[in-house]
ChimeraX commands (.cxc) that place a marker at each C-alpha (Angstrom):
marker #1 position 100.51,110.63,106.92 radius 0.5
marker #1 position 98.70,112.99,105.22 radius 0.5
marker #1 position 95.17,113.91,104.63 radius 0.5
marker #1 position 93.66,115.76,102.14 radius 0.5
marker #1 position 91.72,118.77,103.33 radius 0.5
marker #1 position 88.66,118.34,101.46 radius 0.5
marker #1 position 87.14,115.90,99.38 radius 0.5
marker #1 position 84.86,115.86,97.05 radius 0.5
marker #1 position 81.09,114.85,98.84 radius 0.5
marker #1 position 80.34,111.03,97.98 radius 0.5
marker #1 position 76.80,112.53,96.83 radius 0.5
marker #1 position 78.14,113.63,93.92 radius 0.5
marker #1 position 79.25,110.26,92.33 radius 0.5
marker #1 position 80.52,111.79,88.96 radius 0.5
marker #1 position 83.29,114.31,91.13 radius 0.5
marker #1 position 83.77,111.46,94.08 radius 0.5
marker #1 position 84.36,109.12,91.30 radius 0.5
marker #1 position 86.70,110.90,88.77 radius 0.5
marker #1 position 88.82,111.86,92.48 radius 0.5
marker #1 position 89.04,109.05,93.14 radius 0.5
marker #1 position 90.17,108.21,89.82 radius 0.5
marker #1 position 93.30,111.03,90.14 radius 0.5
marker #1 position 94.17,110.16,93.83 radius 0.5
marker #1 position 94.74,106.29,92.68 radius 0.5
marker #1 position 97.27,108.14,89.81 radius 0.5
marker #1 position 99.28,110.51,92.44 radius 0.5
marker #1 position 99.39,107.78,94.64 radius 0.5
marker #1 position 100.75,105.07,91.92 radius 0.5
marker #1 position 103.31,107.71,90.98 radius 0.5
marker #1 position 104.19,108.55,94.44 radius 0.5
marker #1 position 104.63,104.83,94.91 radius 0.5
marker #1 position 106.92,104.11,92.16 radius 0.5
marker #1 position 108.89,107.01,92.15 radius 0.5
marker #1 position 109.46,106.12,96.72 radius 0.5
marker #1 position 110.01,102.22,95.58 radius 0.5
marker #1 position 112.75,103.20,93.13 radius 0.5
marker #1 position 114.47,105.52,95.80 radius 0.5
marker #1 position 114.44,102.89,98.21 radius 0.5
marker #1 position 116.53,100.74,95.91 radius 0.5
marker #1 position 118.82,103.55,95.22 radius 0.5
marker #1 position 119.45,104.20,98.87 radius 0.5
marker #1 position 119.84,99.83,99.31 radius 0.5
marker #1 position 116.24,98.83,100.49 radius 0.5
marker #1 position 115.19,95.02,99.90 radius 0.5
marker #1 position 112.11,94.27,98.27 radius 0.5
marker #1 position 111.53,92.88,101.60 radius 0.5
marker #1 position 111.88,95.79,103.17 radius 0.5
marker #1 position 109.67,97.57,100.66 radius 0.5
marker #1 position 107.02,95.15,101.29 radius 0.5
marker #1 position 107.04,95.45,105.03 radius 0.5
marker #1 position 106.52,98.67,104.27 radius 0.5
marker #1 position 103.57,98.70,101.66 radius 0.5
marker #1 position 101.88,96.39,104.03 radius 0.5
marker #1 position 102.43,93.19,100.81 radius 0.5
marker #1 position 104.56,89.90,100.49 radius 0.5
marker #1 position 107.76,90.71,98.43 radius 0.5
marker #1 position 106.44,88.54,95.49 radius 0.5
marker #1 position 103.76,91.04,95.05 radius 0.5
marker #1 position 106.12,94.35,95.42 radius 0.5
marker #1 position 108.56,92.72,93.32 radius 0.5
marker #1 position 105.81,91.93,90.68 radius 0.5
marker #1 position 104.12,95.13,90.33 radius 0.5
marker #1 position 106.83,97.57,91.43 radius 0.5
marker #1 position 110.26,95.79,89.51 radius 0.5
marker #1 position 111.11,98.02,86.40 radius 0.5
marker #1 position 110.13,96.22,83.24 radius 0.5
marker link #1:1,2 radius 0.2
marker link #1:2,3 radius 0.2
marker link #1:3,4 radius 0.2
marker link #1:4,5 radius 0.2
marker link #1:5,6 radius 0.2
marker link #1:6,7 radius 0.2
marker link #1:7,8 radius 0.2
marker link #1:8,9 radius 0.2
marker link #1:9,10 radius 0.2
marker link #1:10,11 radius 0.2
marker link #1:11,12 radius 0.2
marker link #1:12,13 radius 0.2
marker link #1:13,14 radius 0.2
marker link #1:14,15 radius 0.2
marker link #1:15,16 radius 0.2
marker link #1:16,17 radius 0.2
marker link #1:17,18 radius 0.2
marker link #1:18,19 radius 0.2
marker link #1:19,20 radius 0.2
marker link #1:20,21 radius 0.2
marker link #1:21,22 radius 0.2
marker link #1:22,23 radius 0.2
marker link #1:23,24 radius 0.2
marker link #1:24,25 radius 0.2
marker link #1:25,26 radius 0.2
marker link #1:26,27 radius 0.2
marker link #1:27,28 radius 0.2
marker link #1:28,29 radius 0.2
marker link #1:29,30 radius 0.2
marker link #1:30,31 radius 0.2
marker link #1:31,32 radius 0.2
marker link #1:32,33 radius 0.2
marker link #1:33,34 radius 0.2
marker link #1:34,35 radius 0.2
marker link #1:35,36 radius 0.2
marker link #1:36,37 radius 0.2
marker link #1:37,38 radius 0.2
marker link #1:38,39 radius 0.2
marker link #1:39,40 radius 0.2
marker link #1:40,41 radius 0.2
marker link #1:41,42 radius 0.2
marker link #1:42,43 radius 0.2
marker link #1:43,44 radius 0.2
marker link #1:44,45 radius 0.2
marker link #1:45,46 radius 0.2
marker link #1:46,47 radius 0.2
marker link #1:47,48 radius 0.2
marker link #1:48,49 radius 0.2
marker link #1:49,50 radius 0.2
marker link #1:50,51 radius 0.2
marker link #1:51,52 radius 0.2
marker link #1:52,53 radius 0.2
marker link #1:53,54 radius 0.2
marker link #1:54,55 radius 0.2
marker link #1:55,56 radius 0.2
marker link #1:56,57 radius 0.2
marker link #1:57,58 radius 0.2
marker link #1:58,59 radius 0.2
marker link #1:59,60 radius 0.2
marker link #1:60,61 radius 0.2
marker link #1:61,62 radius 0.2
marker link #1:62,63 radius 0.2
marker link #1:63,64 radius 0.2
marker link #1:64,65 radius 0.2
marker link #1:65,66 radius 0.2
view
């Protein structure tokens, strides 16, 4: 698993919270791309859900293409 080299100090709430927003957006993009790739490679929603640590229904509801 990758670990960021540096994170802003929580003592600077504006900078720290901006970093939280940016990290969430990056994680969402990575998750969607990884799920799309997994589906193209023949993964099932059960396999995807297991990898994400959620239920099949939760994964499908949140990540299936509209």
